[in-house]
N, CA and C of each residue as an Amber inpcrd file, in Angstrom:
protein
   417
  27.0270000  11.7720000 -44.0300000  26.2430000  12.9510000 -44.1360000
  25.7880000  12.9560000 -42.6110000  25.9930000  14.3020000 -41.8870000
  25.5850000  14.7900000 -40.2980000  24.8230000  15.6760000 -40.3850000
  23.6860000  15.4920000 -39.8100000  22.7550000  16.4900000 -39.5750000
  22.8570000  17.2610000 -38.4060000  22.7790000  18.4260000 -38.8030000
  22.9470000  19.8170000 -37.9720000  21.9520000  20.8940000 -37.7200000
  21.7140000  20.9760000 -36.6930000  20.6430000  22.3310000 -36.3700000
  21.2230000  23.6280000 -36.3150000  20.9150000  24.2470000 -37.2640000
  21.2440000  25.7260000 -37.7520000  20.6760000  26.9660000 -37.3650000
  20.9150000  27.9410000 -36.9190000  19.8490000  29.0720000 -36.8270000
  20.9170000  30.2500000 -37.5650000  20.0440000  30.9200000 -37.6560000
  20.3780000  32.3310000 -38.9360000  20.4420000  33.3240000 -37.8430000
  21.0770000  34.5450000 -38.4860000  21.2380000  35.5090000 -37.3810000
  19.8210000  36.4220000 -37.4310000  18.8230000  36.0110000 -38.7050000
  17.8660000  36.3980000 -38.5800000  16.3750000  35.6160000 -37.5550000
  17.2080000  34.7370000 -37.2810000  16.4160000  34.2000000 -35.7560000
  15.9540000  32.6930000 -36.3080000  16.0580000  32.2350000 -37.5060000
  15.0920000  31.0350000 -38.1480000  16.0870000  30.0920000 -37.8990000
  15.5430000  28.9290000 -37.9040000  16.2360000  27.5490000 -37.4210000
  15.9230000  26.4450000 -38.3840000  16.5830000  25.6670000 -38.6230000
  16.6820000  24.1710000 -39.4650000  17.8080000  23.9390000 -39.2630000
  17.4260000  22.4870000 -40.2700000  18.1530000  21.4360000 -40.2630000
  18.7450000  21.4020000 -41.6700000  20.4530000  20.9660000 -41.7420000
  21.0870000  20.3760000 -42.5780000  21.8920000  19.7820000 -42.7610000
  22.3710000  18.9610000 -43.5930000  22.8340000  17.3180000 -43.7680000
  24.8280000  18.5840000 -44.1540000  25.3490000  18.2400000 -43.4900000
  26.9620000  18.1060000 -43.9280000  27.6000000  17.2080000 -44.3770000
  28.3640000  17.1810000 -45.0540000  29.3080000  16.2650000 -45.6110000
  30.6210000  15.4300000 -44.3950000  30.8460000  16.4970000 -43.6300000
  31.6490000  16.5150000 -42.2410000  31.4820000  17.4720000 -41.3820000
  31.9690000  17.2770000 -40.1780000  32.0370000  18.1230000 -38.9200000
  32.8500000  19.6070000 -39.1400000  33.6400000  19.5120000 -40.1410000
  34.5340000  20.5700000 -40.6330000  33.8440000  21.4540000 -42.0500000
  32.8550000  20.6610000 -42.5370000  32.1720000  21.7960000 -43.4640000
  31.9090000  23.2270000 -42.6970000  31.7180000  24.2130000 -43.8220000
  31.0690000  25.3090000 -43.5140000  30.0340000  25.5040000 -43.3230000
  28.9430000  25.7220000 -43.0220000  27.8270000  25.7650000 -42.6240000
  26.9590000  26.9440000 -44.0820000  26.0840000  26.2680000 -44.1640000
  25.4510000  26.7490000 -45.4490000  24.6530000  28.2140000 -44.9740000
  24.5970000  28.5910000 -45.6840000  23.6370000  30.0030000 -45.8130000
  21.8440000  29.5780000 -45.7200000  21.1040000  30.0740000 -44.7770000
  19.6470000  30.2730000 -44.4100000  19.2880000  30.5690000 -45.7890000
  18.0020000  30.0690000 -46.0820000  17.0250000  30.1630000 -47.3980000
  16.8330000  31.9250000 -47.2360000  17.1950000  32.4050000 -46.4330000
  16.8060000  33.8970000 -46.3460000  17.7120000  34.8300000 -46.5390000
  19.2960000  33.8910000 -47.1970000  20.4800000  34.6190000 -47.3050000
  21.1560000  34.9890000 -46.1110000  20.6190000  34.6840000 -45.0920000
  21.5690000  35.4020000 -43.5380000  22.6350000  34.4690000 -43.2110000
  23.7360000  34.4910000 -42.7000000  25.1020000  33.5220000 -42.1340000
  24.3280000  33.0800000 -41.0340000  24.9580000  31.4830000 -40.7810000
  23.8820000  30.7050000 -39.9490000  25.0680000  30.1220000 -38.8710000
  24.8370000  29.6300000 -37.5900000  25.7780000  29.0220000 -36.5650000
  25.0360000  27.7080000 -36.1000000  25.9950000  26.4340000 -35.9890000
  25.3330000  25.9500000 -35.1920000  24.8250000  25.5330000 -33.9420000
  23.5520000  24.9640000 -33.9110000  23.0230000  25.0770000 -32.3330000
  23.2270000  23.6800000 -31.5450000  23.0510000  23.5910000 -30.4220000
  23.0200000  22.2420000 -30.1340000  21.6210000  21.3270000 -30.2370000
  21.9950000  20.4960000 -30.8160000  20.3290000  19.2010000 -30.6890000
  20.0000000  19.3970000 -29.5200000  18.6570000  18.8740000 -29.6630000
  17.4290000  19.0120000 -28.4380000  18.0570000  17.4540000 -28.0990000
  18.2160000  16.9640000 -26.7900000  18.2110000  16.3040000 -26.5460000
  16.9850000  15.3770000 -26.3450000  16.8990000  13.9650000 -26.9660000
  16.0150000  13.0300000 -27.1140000  16.6010000  11.8690000 -26.1140000
  15.3810000  11.1820000 -25.0280000  15.6430000  10.0180000 -24.0140000
  14.5410000   9.1410000 -25.0910000  15.3720000   8.2030000 -25.3390000
  14.1860000   6.9820000 -26.1660000  14.1930000   5.8190000 -24.7140000
  13.3010000   5.1310000 -24.8860000  13.1600000   3.7330000 -24.0020000
  12.8340000   3.8970000 -22.6900000  12.5670000   5.1930000 -21.9940000
  12.1590000   5.3590000 -20.4040000  10.5550000   5.0200000 -20.9870000
  10.2750000   4.7770000 -20.4220000   8.8070000   4.0750000 -19.8660000
   8.3860000   4.4150000 -18.4210000   7.1670000   4.2390000 -17.8600000
   6.7520000   4.4900000 -16.6050000   4.8500000   3.9230000 -16.5330000
   4.7710000   2.8010000 -16.0630000   3.4470000   2.3120000 -15.8070000
   2.5830000   3.0610000 -14.8860000   3.2420000   4.3930000 -14.3450000
   2.6570000   5.0360000 -13.6130000   2.8580000   4.5590000 -12.1380000
   1.4860000   5.2570000 -11.2640000   1.3790000   4.9620000  -9.8650000
   0.4240000   3.6750000  -9.9210000   0.9260000   2.7450000  -9.4300000
  -0.2420000   1.9990000  -8.7130000  -1.1480000   1.8000000  -8.2080000
  -2.5800000   0.9410000  -7.9160000  -3.4150000   1.2810000  -7.6260000
  -2.9750000   0.9310000  -5.5470000  -2.0510000   0.3430000  -5.0840000
  -1.7330000   0.8230000  -3.8540000  -1.1240000   2.0870000  -3.5540000
  -0.3940000   2.5550000  -4.3790000  -0.1950000   3.9380000  -4.1510000
  -1.7090000   5.1370000  -4.2130000  -2.1930000   4.9150000  -4.6490000
  -3.2730000   5.6020000  -4.9470000  -4.0130000   6.4240000  -3.9250000
  -4.6730000   7.4140000  -3.3580000  -4.6670000   7.4390000  -2.1270000
  -6.1360000   6.8830000  -1.8510000  -6.5500000   6.3790000  -0.7250000
  -8.2490000   5.6500000  -0.1900000  -8.2770000   6.3350000   1.0460000
  -7.7660000   7.5200000   1.3740000  -8.6990000   8.7130000   2.5490000
  -9.0940000   9.9920000   1.8150000 -10.1590000  10.6650000   2.5580000
 -10.3330000  12.1480000   2.5360000  -8.8320000  12.4900000   2.8160000
  -8.1090000  12.6720000   3.6100000  -7.0210000  13.1650000   3.6580000
  -5.9440000  13.3150000   2.0490000  -6.1800000  12.0010000   1.7410000
  -5.2850000  11.5620000   0.6580000  -5.4250000  12.6840000  -0.5180000
  -6.8530000  13.1660000  -0.7920000  -7.5240000  14.0290000  -1.6570000
  -7.7040000  15.2420000  -1.5110000  -6.6170000  15.5840000  -0.3670000
  -6.8930000  17.0590000  -0.3030000  -8.2710000  17.5030000   0.4190000
  -8.8790000  16.6770000   1.3680000 -10.0960000  17.1690000   1.4300000
 -11.0740000  17.3360000   0.3820000 -11.0580000  17.0410000  -0.5890000
 -11.9330000  16.7170000  -1.7830000 -11.4840000  17.9720000  -2.7440000
 -10.4710000  18.3950000  -2.6960000  -9.9310000  19.8220000  -3.6440000
 -10.6720000  19.2780000  -4.5360000 -11.6590000  20.4870000  -5.1880000
 -11.5220000  19.5390000  -7.1670000 -10.3370000  19.2310000  -8.2170000
  -9.2060000  20.1420000  -8.0010000  -8.0730000  20.0940000  -8.7480000
  -7.2980000  18.2890000  -8.6210000  -7.2470000  17.9180000  -7.0030000
  -6.9190000  17.0790000  -6.3220000  -7.5920000  16.1430000  -7.1210000
  -9.0590000  16.0410000  -6.8350000  -9.7900000  14.9670000  -7.5230000
  -9.6370000  14.4380000  -8.7890000  -9.9210000  16.0950000  -9.5980000
 -10.0300000  16.2540000 -11.3910000  -8.4010000  14.8710000 -11.3410000
  -7.0850000  15.3350000 -10.9180000  -5.8890000  14.7680000 -10.9810000
  -5.9820000  13.6280000 -10.5890000  -6.7390000  13.0390000  -9.8170000
  -6.3420000  11.5360000  -9.1860000  -7.3660000  10.5980000 -10.1750000
  -8.6200000  11.6730000 -10.6270000  -9.3900000  10.6400000 -11.1320000
  -8.7290000  10.5200000 -12.7380000  -7.9820000  11.3180000 -13.6760000
  -7.2160000  11.3120000 -14.3510000  -6.3520000   9.8570000 -14.3420000
  -5.3450000  10.1380000 -13.5740000  -4.5110000   9.1400000 -13.2790000
  -5.0540000   7.9660000 -12.9410000  -5.8470000   7.3760000 -12.4060000
  -7.0960000   6.3790000 -11.9400000  -7.2220000   5.9210000 -13.6090000
  -7.7290000   6.6650000 -14.2470000  -8.7470000   6.1700000 -15.6840000
  -7.2490000   6.2010000 -16.7570000  -6.5230000   6.3230000 -16.2920000
  -5.2900000   6.2160000 -17.3130000  -4.5580000   4.6950000 -17.3850000
  -4.4490000   4.2850000 -15.1870000  -4.0090000   3.0150000 -14.9310000
  -5.2740000   1.9180000 -15.5740000  -6.0510000   2.1790000 -15.3710000
  -7.2690000   1.0860000 -15.1940000  -7.3220000   0.8070000 -17.2970000
  -6.8140000   1.7340000 -18.1270000  -6.9580000   1.4750000 -19.1480000
  -5.5500000   0.6090000 -19.4960000  -4.2760000   1.1800000 -18.7030000
  -3.1000000   0.2310000 -18.9110000  -3.7980000  -0.8160000 -18.5530000
  -4.5710000  -1.2070000 -17.1750000  -4.2490000  -2.8740000 -16.9920000
  -4.8470000  -3.5910000 -17.9950000  -6.3010000  -2.5610000 -18.8070000
  -7.0610000  -3.7050000 -19.6090000  -6.0670000  -4.0960000 -20.6730000
  -5.3270000  -3.4250000 -20.8430000  -4.2310000  -3.8760000 -22.0490000
  -3.4090000  -4.8250000 -21.6370000  -2.9340000  -4.6380000 -20.5010000
  -1.6310000  -5.3870000 -19.8570000  -2.2160000  -5.9290000 -18.1690000
  -3.2060000  -7.0240000 -18.6690000  -3.5840000  -7.2530000 -17.0800000
  -2.4400000  -8.3750000 -16.5670000  -1.1430000  -8.0500000 -16.4860000
  -0.1380000  -8.5210000 -15.6730000   0.1550000  -7.4990000 -15.0320000
  -0.2430000  -6.3230000 -15.1440000   0.0520000  -5.2830000 -14.2230000
  -0.8800000  -4.9020000 -13.2340000  -2.1740000  -5.3920000 -13.2980000
  -3.3660000  -5.0480000 -12.2170000  -2.7640000  -5.8070000 -11.3460000
  -2.3460000  -6.6570000 -10.6940000  -2.0440000  -7.4470000  -9.8150000
  -3.4430000  -8.3010000  -8.9770000  -3.3130000  -8.0720000  -7.7340000
  -4.5680000  -9.1870000  -7.3340000  -5.4330000  -8.8730000  -7.1040000
  -6.6870000  -8.3110000  -7.5280000  -8.1060000  -7.5870000  -7.1110000
  -8.6960000  -8.1430000  -6.3960000  -8.4230000  -9.1750000  -6.1640000
  -9.7060000 -10.0420000  -5.1970000  -9.7710000  -9.1570000  -4.0610000
 -10.8980000  -9.0930000  -3.1540000 -10.9290000  -8.4410000  -1.8350000
 -10.4620000  -8.9760000  -1.0440000  -9.7340000  -8.4610000   0.2920000
  -9.2930000  -8.4390000   1.2060000 -10.1260000  -9.0590000   2.6900000
 -10.1940000  -9.7350000   2.9020000 -11.1190000 -10.5660000   3.7060000
 -10.1490000  -9.8000000   5.6710000  -9.1690000 -10.1640000   5.3520000
  -8.2410000  -9.7810000   6.7170000  -6.9480000  -9.2750000   6.2090000
  -6.5740000  -8.3840000   7.2150000  -5.2760000  -7.6640000   7.0570000
  -4.4740000  -7.3470000   8.3200000  -5.3450000  -7.8160000   9.2800000
  -4.3820000  -7.1830000  11.2190000  -3.9800000  -8.5970000  11.5970000
  -2.9000000  -8.2220000  12.4400000  -2.4560000  -9.6210000  13.0960000
  -1.6360000 -10.3790000  12.2220000  -2.0660000 -11.6540000  12.3280000
  -1.4180000 -12.8520000  11.9080000  -1.1640000 -12.5550000  10.0130000
  -2.4920000 -11.3850000   9.7130000  -2.0370000 -11.1300000   8.3620000
  -1.7380000 -10.0710000   7.4320000  -1.0820000  -9.5180000   8.5240000
  -0.6630000  -8.3060000   8.3760000   0.2610000  -8.3470000   6.9650000
   1.3680000  -9.2880000   7.2040000   2.0500000  -9.7200000   6.0920000
   1.8210000  -9.7620000   4.7460000   1.0280000 -11.0300000   4.9590000
   0.2360000 -11.0560000   3.5810000  -1.5590000 -11.2150000   3.6220000
  -2.0060000 -10.6180000   3.2770000  -3.2430000 -10.4500000   3.3150000
  -4.5170000 -11.8750000   3.0650000  -5.3890000 -12.2250000   4.0530000
  -6.2780000 -13.2540000   3.4650000  -6.8780000 -12.7490000   2.4220000
  -7.5910000 -12.7580000   1.3160000  -8.0590000 -12.9610000   0.2150000
  -9.2330000 -13.3990000  -0.2780000 -10.0820000 -13.1470000  -0.7710000
 -11.8040000 -13.9250000  -1.3460000 -11.4160000 -15.0700000  -1.9820000
 -11.0340000 -16.3730000  -1.5380000 -10.5930000 -17.4340000  -2.6020000
  -9.9610000 -17.9790000  -2.0410000  -9.1170000 -17.7290000  -1.0180000
  -8.2000000 -18.5050000  -0.1620000  -8.5090000 -19.8240000   0.2840000
  -7.6590000 -20.4190000   0.0690000  -8.2870000 -21.3480000   1.7800000
  -8.1800000 -21.0720000   2.8630000  -9.2280000 -21.2640000   3.4500000
  -9.5000000 -20.0370000   4.3890000  -8.2500000 -21.2880000   5.8020000
  -8.5380000 -22.7030000   5.8640000  -7.7500000 -22.9640000   6.8130000
  -6.6470000 -23.0860000   6.9480000  -5.9100000 -23.5840000   5.4740000
  -4.0490000 -23.4520000   5.2920000  -3.6690000 -22.2850000   5.5930000
  -4.3540000 -20.8790000   5.0350000  -4.0820000 -19.8100000   5.2760000
  -3.7800000 -19.4240000   6.5840000  -4.9900000 -19.8850000   7.7030000
  -4.9770000 -19.3820000   8.8930000  -3.8430000 -20.5570000  10.0360000
  -3.3830000 -21.4700000   9.2920000  -2.4400000 -22.2530000  10.0140000
  -1.1570000 -21.8830000   9.5180000  -1.1060000 -21.4790000   8.4210000
   0.3830000 -20.8870000   7.9280000   0.4460000 -19.7830000   8.7280000
  -0.7830000 -18.8490000   8.6510000  -0.2700000 -17.2720000   9.4310000
  -0.0810000 -17.6470000  11.2650000  -0.8650000 -18.7440000  11.3780000
  -0.7600000 -18.6500000  12.8360000   0.1430000 -19.5880000  13.8910000
   0.6670000 -20.6160000  12.7680000   1.4890000 -21.5210000  13.1860000
   3.1820000 -21.6730000  12.3340000   2.5120000 -20.9830000  11.1400000
   4.1880000 -21.1170000  10.3180000   3.9970000 -22.4880000   9.4140000
   2.5320000 -22.9250000   9.4220000   2.8700000 -24.5480000   8.6500000
   1.5860000 -24.3360000   7.9510000   1.2930000 -24.7820000   7.0610000
   0.1410000 -24.7810000   6.0590000  -0.8270000 -25.9060000   6.3510000
  -0.0870000 -27.2710000   7.0430000  -0.8130000 -28.8100000   7.3660000
  -1.4270000 -28.3340000   8.7320000  -2.5890000 -28.7000000   8.7530000
  -3.7300000 -28.3820000   9.8170000  -3.5060000 -30.0930000  10.8240000
  -2.8080000 -29.9910000  11.6060000  -2.6470000 -31.4270000  12.7140000
  -3.8170000 -31.5060000  14.1430000  -4.8540000 -32.6170000  13.5680000
  -5.5930000 -32.9370000  14.8580000  -5.3210000 -34.1470000  15.3190000
  -5.4640000 -34.1560000  16.6060000  -5.2520000 -35.0710000  17.6200000
  -6.0010000 -36.4210000  17.1650000  -5.0790000 -37.7410000  16.9190000
  -5.9570000 -38.6970000  17.2410000  -7.0940000 -39.0470000  17.9230000
  -7.9050000 -39.7750000  17.5270000  -8.8440000 -39.8190000  18.5270000
  -8.4910000 -40.8400000  19.5620000  -8.8500000 -40.5400000  21.2080000
  -8.0800000 -41.4200000  21.7260000  -6.5490000 -41.5430000  22.0540000
  -6.3840000 -40.0080000  21.9090000  -5.0730000 -39.9090000  21.9890000
  -4.0360000 -40.5220000  22.9040000  -2.5700000 -40.4760000  23.1150000
  -1.6080000 -40.7370000  23.9340000  -1.8770000 -39.9270000  25.3070000
  -1.7270000 -40.6930000  26.0580000  -1.3440000 -40.1570000  27.4270000
  -0.6310000 -40.1640000  28.0440000
């Protein structure tokens, strides 16, 4: 059986199962003749997590100077994102506060809870080890 979408000359739409693609179209329950119509396209398996927190506006200009419709839309989207992150914490990313994000920390911000000395050494000198001169070092 093959399911087909059909439309009668009176405008009624319905589905009918036909034994083959060569079978004649059945009449509509109202008695009018029918013709086949293209089925609606269904796209399955497409999902989106929406915009990440980094893509959401953080400035007055980003919300069009506080325009009520823009603020309402962003609020709706942020609420949706928070619910998604509650359900799937792996999407939340690192939510710790950023302590430094400029200069040597531009590529990788320093966040609360990071080990300060190794992070500064790596950002400044390219190594995570801190070296101190030995007491009475070589001359």
